[in-house]
C-alpha positions as CSV (number, residue, x, y, z in Angstrom):
1,M,89.1,111.8,93.9
2,K,86.3,109.8,95.5
3,R,87.8,106.6,94.3
4,L,91.2,107.6,95.9
5,L,89.6,108.5,99.2
6,N,87.7,105.2,99.3
7,R,91.0,103.4,98.8
8,C,92.5,105.4,101.6
9,R,89.7,104.7,104.0
10,S,89.8,101.0,103.2
11,I,93.4,101.1,104.5
12,G,92.1,102.7,107.7
13,R,89.7,99.8,108.2
14,A,92.7,97.4,107.9
15,A,93.9,99.2,111.1
16,A,97.3,97.8,111.0
17,A,98.6,97.3,107.5
18,L,99.1,99.1,104.3
19,T,98.5,96.9,101.3
20,T,101.3,95.0,99.8
21,C,101.3,96.9,96.6
22,G,101.3,100.2,98.3
23,L,97.8,100.8,99.6
24,L,96.3,103.7,97.8
25,L,98.0,102.5,94.7
26,C,96.7,99.0,94.2
27,Q,93.3,98.2,92.7
28,S,93.4,94.4,92.8
29,P,94.9,91.8,95.1
30,V,98.6,91.0,94.9
31,Q,99.6,87.9,93.2
32,A,102.4,86.0,94.9
33,G,105.3,85.6,97.2
34,G,108.0,86.8,94.9
35,P,106.6,89.2,92.3
36,I,103.8,91.5,93.4
37,R,102.1,91.3,90.0
38,V,101.9,88.5,87.4
39,G,100.4,89.0,84.0
40,G,97.0,87.4,83.3
41,A,95.2,86.1,80.3
42,T,94.2,89.6,79.1
43,F,96.3,91.9,81.2
44,G,100.1,91.9,80.8
45,I,102.1,89.0,79.5
46,Q,100.5,85.8,80.9
47,G,102.6,84.1,83.5
48,Q,105.3,86.8,83.5
49,P,105.9,89.1,86.5
50,F,105.3,92.9,86.0
51,V,108.6,94.8,86.1
52,W,110.0,98.2,85.2
53,D,111.2,98.1,81.7
54,P,114.8,96.8,81.7
55,A,115.5,98.6,78.5
56,A,114.6,102.0,80.0
57,M,116.7,102.0,83.2
58,P,117.1,103.9,85.4
59,V,113.6,104.0,86.9
60,K,113.0,107.7,87.0
61,Y,111.4,109.4,90.0
62,R,110.8,113.0,91.2
63,V,111.0,114.3,94.7
64,D,108.9,116.6,96.8
65,P,110.9,119.9,97.1
66,G,109.9,120.4,100.8
67,P,111.6,119.0,103.9
68,L,111.2,115.4,104.9
69,S,110.3,116.2,108.5
70,K,109.3,119.2,110.6
71,R,107.7,119.8,114.0
72,P,104.2,121.2,114.5
73,D,105.7,124.6,115.1
74,G,107.3,124.5,111.7
75,T,110.9,123.8,112.9
76,V,112.6,121.7,110.2
77,V,114.1,118.5,111.5
78,I,115.2,116.8,108.3
79,D,115.7,119.3,105.5
80,H,115.1,118.7,101.8
81,A,118.7,117.8,100.9
82,A,118.9,115.3,103.7
83,G,115.5,113.8,102.7
84,V,116.7,113.4,99.0
85,A,119.9,111.8,100.2
86,R,117.9,109.4,102.3
87,V,115.6,108.4,99.5
88,K,118.6,107.8,97.2
89,S,120.2,105.6,99.9
90,L,117.0,103.5,100.2
91,F,116.8,103.0,96.4
92,D,120.6,102.2,96.4
93,T,119.8,99.3,98.7
94,W,118.2,97.5,95.8
95,Q,120.3,99.0,93.0
96,N,123.5,97.8,94.7
97,V,122.6,94.1,94.5
98,P,125.3,92.9,92.1
99,T,123.1,90.3,90.3
100,A,120.2,92.7,89.7
101,A,119.9,94.9,86.6
102,I,117.7,97.6,88.2
103,S,118.7,101.2,88.8
104,Y,116.9,104.4,89.9
105,G,117.4,108.1,89.1
106,N,116.2,111.3,90.6
107,I,115.2,113.6,87.7
108,G,114.1,116.7,89.8
109,D,111.2,118.2,91.7
110,I,107.6,116.8,91.4
111,L,105.9,118.3,88.3
112,P,102.9,120.7,88.8
113,A,99.6,118.9,88.6
114,P,96.8,121.5,89.0
115,P,95.6,122.6,91.5
116,Y,99.1,121.7,92.7
117,T,101.4,124.3,91.2
118,G,104.8,123.3,92.7
119,G,106.6,123.6,96.1
120,P,106.1,121.3,99.0
121,V,103.1,119.1,98.4
122,G,101.9,119.6,102.0
123,T,98.1,119.1,101.8
124,A,95.7,116.3,101.0
125,Q,94.3,118.3,98.0
126,N,97.8,118.6,96.5
127,F,98.5,115.0,97.2
128,I,95.4,113.9,95.3
129,A,96.4,116.0,92.3
130,V,99.9,114.6,92.3
131,F,98.6,111.1,92.7
132,A,96.3,111.6,89.7
133,S,99.4,112.5,87.6
134,C,101.0,109.3,88.8
135,D,97.9,107.3,88.0
136,A,98.0,108.8,84.5
137,G,101.7,107.7,84.1
138,T,103.0,111.3,83.9
139,Q,105.5,111.0,86.8
140,S,106.7,108.8,89.7
141,P,106.6,111.2,92.7
142,I,108.3,110.7,96.1
143,I,106.2,112.8,98.5
144,F,107.4,114.1,101.9
145,D,104.5,114.5,104.4
146,A,106.8,116.5,106.7
147,D,104.3,116.9,109.6
148,G,101.6,114.3,108.9
149,S,99.2,116.8,107.4
150,I,98.6,114.9,104.2
151,F,97.9,111.6,105.9
152,G,95.6,113.4,108.4
153,G,93.8,115.2,105.6
154,L,93.2,111.9,103.8
155,G,91.6,110.5,107.0
156,L,94.3,107.9,107.5
157,P,95.1,106.6,111.0
158,R,97.9,108.3,112.8
159,G,99.9,105.1,112.8
160,V,100.5,105.2,109.0
161,I,104.1,106.0,108.3
162,G,103.9,105.8,104.6
163,F,103.4,103.7,101.5
164,A,104.8,103.0,98.0
165,G,103.9,101.0,94.9
166,A,103.0,101.2,91.3
167,C,100.4,103.7,90.0
168,K,100.0,102.8,86.3
169,L,100.6,99.5,84.6
170,D,101.2,98.7,80.9
171,P,98.6,96.0,80.2
172,V,100.2,95.0,76.9
173,N,103.9,94.7,77.7
174,G,103.5,93.8,81.4
175,R,105.5,96.8,82.7
176,F,105.2,99.3,85.5
177,V,104.8,102.8,84.0
178,S,104.8,104.9,87.1
179,G,104.9,104.6,90.9
180,L,104.6,106.7,94.0
181,A,105.9,106.7,97.6
182,A,104.8,108.9,100.5
183,L,106.9,109.2,103.7
184,N,105.4,110.5,106.9
185,G,108.0,112.7,108.5
186,R,106.0,113.0,111.7
187,F,107.7,109.7,112.8
188,Q,111.1,111.4,112.6
189,D,110.4,114.8,114.2
190,G,111.7,113.9,117.6
191,F,108.6,115.5,119.1
192,S,105.4,113.6,118.4
193,A,104.3,110.9,120.7
194,S,105.1,108.0,118.5
195,Q,108.5,107.8,117.0
196,L,110.6,105.3,115.0
197,T,114.3,105.1,115.2
198,A,116.1,106.2,112.0
199,A,116.9,102.5,111.4
200,E,113.3,101.4,111.7
201,F,112.1,104.2,109.5
202,D,114.6,103.4,106.8
203,H,113.9,99.6,107.2
204,A,110.2,100.3,106.5
205,F,110.9,102.4,103.4
206,A,113.5,100.1,102.0
207,H,110.7,97.5,102.3
208,E,108.3,99.8,100.5
209,F,110.8,100.5,97.8
210,G,110.9,96.7,97.3
211,H,107.2,96.9,96.6
212,F,107.8,99.9,94.3
213,S,110.3,97.7,92.4
214,G,107.8,94.8,92.0
215,L,108.4,92.5,95.0
216,D,105.7,90.9,97.1
217,H,106.1,89.7,100.7
218,S,108.2,86.6,101.7
219,Q,107.8,84.3,104.7
220,I,110.9,82.8,106.2
221,N,111.8,82.1,109.9
222,V,108.2,82.8,111.0
223,N,109.1,81.3,114.3
224,V,110.4,84.7,115.4
225,L,106.8,85.7,116.1
226,S,106.8,83.4,119.2
227,G,109.6,85.5,120.7
228,Q,109.9,89.0,122.0
229,P,109.6,92.0,119.6
230,R,112.8,93.8,118.7
231,A,114.9,91.0,120.3
232,C,115.1,88.3,117.6
233,N,117.9,85.8,117.5
234,L,120.6,87.1,115.1
235,D,120.6,83.9,113.0
236,D,116.9,84.1,112.5
237,L,117.1,87.8,111.8
238,A,119.9,87.2,109.2
239,G,117.6,85.0,107.2
240,L,114.4,87.1,107.8
241,P,113.6,88.9,104.6
242,L,113.3,92.7,104.5
243,M,110.1,91.8,102.6
244,F,108.7,89.9,105.6
245,P,105.1,91.2,106.0
246,I,105.5,92.7,109.5
247,L,108.2,94.6,111.3
248,F,108.5,92.5,114.5
249,C,112.2,92.1,115.0
250,Q,114.8,94.9,115.4
251,A,115.8,96.6,112.1
252,R,118.4,94.6,110.3
253,S,120.9,97.4,110.0
254,A,120.6,98.1,113.8
255,A,121.7,94.6,114.4
256,G,124.8,95.0,112.2
257,L,123.3,93.0,109.3
258,P,123.0,93.9,105.6
259,V,119.6,95.5,104.9
260,L,118.7,92.8,102.4
261,A,118.5,89.1,103.3
262,P,119.4,86.3,100.8
263,D,115.7,86.0,99.9
264,D,115.5,89.7,99.0
265,M,118.6,89.5,96.9
266,A,117.5,86.4,95.1
267,W,114.1,87.8,94.2
268,I,115.2,91.2,92.9
269,S,117.7,89.3,90.8
270,R,115.0,87.0,89.5
271,L,112.9,90.0,88.4
272,Y,115.8,91.9,87.0
273,P,118.5,89.4,86.0
274,V,121.9,90.6,84.8
275,T,122.4,89.1,81.3
276,G,124.8,89.6,78.4
277,S,128.0,91.5,79.2
278,P,127.6,92.8,82.8
279,P,128.3,96.5,83.4
280,P,131.0,97.4,86.0
281,G,130.0,96.3,89.5
282,K,127.5,93.7,88.2
283,T,127.7,89.9,87.9
284,L,125.8,87.6,85.6
285,T,122.8,86.3,87.5
286,S,123.3,82.9,85.9
287,S,126.8,82.7,87.2
288,A,125.8,83.4,90.8
289,Y,122.6,81.4,91.1
290,G,121.1,78.0,90.3
291,T,117.5,77.0,90.7
292,I,115.4,74.4,92.5
293,S,111.9,74.0,90.9
294,G,109.0,71.6,90.9
295,K,105.4,71.2,92.0
296,V,103.7,70.8,95.3
297,L,101.2,67.9,95.2
298,F,98.4,66.6,97.3
299,T,98.7,63.1,98.8
300,D,97.4,61.5,95.6
301,G,100.7,62.6,94.0
302,I,98.8,64.0,91.0
303,T,96.8,67.1,92.0
304,Q,98.8,70.2,92.3
305,A,98.6,72.2,95.6
306,Q,98.2,75.9,95.4
307,G,99.3,78.4,98.1
308,V,101.9,76.5,100.1
309,N,105.0,78.3,101.3
310,V,108.1,76.5,100.0
311,I,111.5,77.3,101.6
312,A,114.9,76.1,100.5
313,R,117.5,76.2,103.3
314,Q,121.2,75.9,102.9
315,V,122.7,72.9,104.7
316,G,125.0,74.3,107.5
317,S,123.3,77.7,107.6
318,P,119.6,76.9,107.5
319,R,118.4,79.9,109.4
320,T,120.6,82.5,107.7
321,I,120.6,81.4,104.0
322,A,117.1,80.6,102.9
323,V,114.9,81.6,100.0
324,S,111.1,81.1,99.7
325,V,108.2,81.2,97.3
326,V,104.5,80.3,97.4
327,S,103.5,77.4,95.3
328,G,101.5,78.4,92.2
329,Y,102.9,82.0,92.4
330,L,102.5,82.5,88.7
331,F,98.9,81.2,88.6
332,T,95.8,83.3,89.0
333,G,94.5,83.9,92.6
334,N,91.0,82.9,93.6
335,P,89.8,81.9,90.1
336,G,86.1,82.3,89.4
337,Q,85.3,84.7,92.2
338,T,83.2,87.7,91.3
339,V,84.8,90.1,93.9
340,T,86.8,91.7,91.2
341,C,83.8,92.5,89.0
342,L,82.8,96.1,88.4
343,D,79.3,95.0,89.4
344,P,79.6,91.8,91.6
345,S,75.8,91.4,91.6
346,N,75.8,91.2,87.8
347,P,78.9,89.3,86.7
348,T,79.7,89.2,83.0
349,T,82.9,88.4,81.1
350,A,83.1,92.0,80.0
351,T,83.1,93.4,83.5
352,C,84.8,90.7,85.5
353,A,88.2,90.1,84.0
354,N,87.4,86.4,83.3
355,L,85.4,86.1,86.5
356,G,88.4,86.2,88.7
357,S,91.6,88.2,89.3
358,R,92.9,89.7,86.1
359,F,96.4,89.0,87.3
360,G,98.1,85.6,87.1
361,S,98.3,83.0,84.4
362,H,95.3,80.8,83.6
363,N,97.6,78.0,82.5
364,P,96.7,75.0,84.8
365,A,100.2,73.6,84.4
366,L,101.4,76.4,86.7
367,I,99.1,75.4,89.6
368,G,101.3,74.4,92.6
369,Q,104.5,75.2,90.7
370,Y,107.4,76.7,92.6
371,E,110.8,78.0,91.5
372,I,113.6,79.3,93.8
373,L,116.8,81.0,92.8
374,L,119.7,80.0,95.1
375,P,123.4,80.6,95.5
376,P,125.4,77.5,94.8
377,G,125.4,75.0,97.7
378,N,123.6,72.1,99.3
379,Y,119.9,72.7,100.2
380,T,116.9,71.0,101.8
381,V,113.4,72.1,100.8
382,E,110.6,72.3,103.2
383,V,107.0,73.5,103.1
384,E,104.7,75.2,105.6
385,S,101.4,77.1,105.7
386,V,101.3,80.8,104.9
387,F,100.9,82.3,108.4
388,A,97.2,82.7,109.1
389,A,97.5,86.4,109.9
390,F,99.3,87.2,106.6
391,A,96.1,88.2,104.7
392,G,94.8,91.5,103.4
393,G,97.5,94.2,103.6
394,S,100.1,91.8,104.9
395,R,99.3,88.9,102.5
396,L,101.7,86.8,100.5
397,G,100.9,84.3,97.9
398,P,98.1,84.2,95.3
399,L,95.4,83.3,97.9
400,D,93.7,85.7,100.4
401,P,93.1,84.5,103.0
402,P,95.3,81.4,103.1
403,I,93.2,78.2,103.5
404,P,94.4,75.8,106.2
405,V,94.0,72.1,105.2
406,P,95.6,69.4,107.2
407,G,98.8,68.0,105.7
408,T,102.3,67.2,106.7
409,F,105.7,67.3,105.0
410,A,109.1,67.6,106.7
411,N,111.8,68.3,104.1
412,T,113.7,66.8,101.3
413,G,117.1,65.3,101.5
414,P,120.1,67.6,100.6
415,M,120.2,68.7,97.0
416,S,123.3,70.2,95.3
417,V,122.6,73.5,93.5
418,S,125.2,74.7,90.9
419,A,125.3,78.1,89.2
420,G,123.3,78.2,86.0
421,A,121.7,74.7,86.6
422,M,118.2,73.6,87.6
423,V,117.3,70.8,90.1
424,V,113.8,69.5,89.8
425,Q,112.1,68.3,93.0
426,D,108.4,67.7,93.4
427,I,106.9,67.6,96.9
428,T,104.0,65.4,97.9
429,L,102.1,66.4,101.0
430,Q,101.0,63.6,103.4
431,G,97.6,63.3,105.0
432,T,95.7,65.7,102.9
433,P,92.0,65.0,102.2
434,Q,90.8,63.9,98.8
435,R,90.6,66.8,96.4
436,F,87.6,67.6,94.2
437,D,89.0,69.9,91.5
438,A,92.3,71.3,90.2
439,F,91.6,74.8,91.6
440,E,91.5,73.9,95.3
441,S,94.2,75.2,97.6
442,A,96.3,73.7,100.2
443,A,98.1,74.7,103.4
444,L,99.6,72.8,106.2
445,Q,98.5,73.2,109.8
446,A,98.3,77.0,110.1
447,P,99.9,78.8,113.0
448,A,97.6,80.7,115.4
449,A,96.9,84.3,114.7
450,P,99.4,86.8,116.1
451,M,98.9,89.1,118.9
452,A,96.8,92.2,118.1
453,W,99.7,94.6,118.6
454,L,102.0,93.3,115.9
455,R,103.2,96.1,113.8
456,R,102.1,95.1,110.3
457,E,103.4,96.1,106.9
458,E,103.8,99.8,106.2
459,F,101.3,100.9,108.9
460,L,103.7,99.8,111.6
461,T,101.2,100.5,114.4
462,E,102.3,102.7,117.2
463,K,103.1,100.0,119.8
464,R,105.7,101.6,122.0
465,R,108.8,99.8,123.4
466,A,108.1,97.8,126.5
């Protein structure tokens, strides 16, 4: 319980962002833009993303039997049936990707976990008990905090609207065993001071269910941050991933766009490819996507550059059809650091998971490597820094924080991508300083930090409309 509350309070100190892997639920930094967890040398399958077991679909979850939202006087605003339907719709957003072999199934009410004996979870004490059952791998609960009492009881800021992610991991097979989501219905009660539209609320939790499914953040069309909030250009918005780290633009559905951008669809398909004989409604991933892959290199053309955001943009529709990944996304983050040790003041191989993150491959061949799944077409490839503010809860890529090192690169010439085929394209940065070892990281000129009021990640701070 103390460990859980410490996790909660660390979220509060972040002030504006739930962590990428679902806040309370994650115990180590996330690994990359693309998959949220990658197996390490001694945890999971080295170099392979953690996923829900494809042979045990659907991903089974249980739902809080109480209402999704109610007012302080107890008046129910969104009842249980409507809440269950909303959760199903959000999971369906990911399940309905035709090239992704992932599905979800509601198997009933949340199981008792003493002292929680059933009924609406409702209190922080019950939440902690239910969370412990998730941490043990017993169940994957979806919790409705109808009036914000749970979040308040945990000491979280009033701006937290919810979180989701994996609870228990299988360290041998590289699988998610259980996960949890908590939705703060106070933001939908039509009464409290800070409200989100239904589209914004659903946008936030479709994003969270992406984390629940194993996806990390993605950075595309970051130029939107120089404009006005909730008023983004539609072409930029069309290519802006649902898994973008912050909710700055209007909700995609409110603008008449599909909830998922091409980047989201490509990455869920990469984690859960459709193979063999496709079931009804599904398409072989290999018949719908090709791949561009390669390495990002420093100016010497030899040393691999870790932590650079790589974007492939379709010629003719560069703002709307684009997919990204961070170079070295399968390699371990921050190698050699003692921050992950059980006792950082006394690091040992027994307590420090190889003196670095236990996630991510230790194979040096994967440093600076990128791989992008793309629909057939002609593409250019460009690189950029991970936005300087995308650290901590809103991070992407294996490095936290991203390290700005001068360098330039425009883009490649057009490359033709065919379904089922791979195009190899290495990228050499220009103007980078001499490197000293293979574990150094690169970034291009990093953008300035964003305004303090940006609504980050799952917290979505309570900035009101202008």
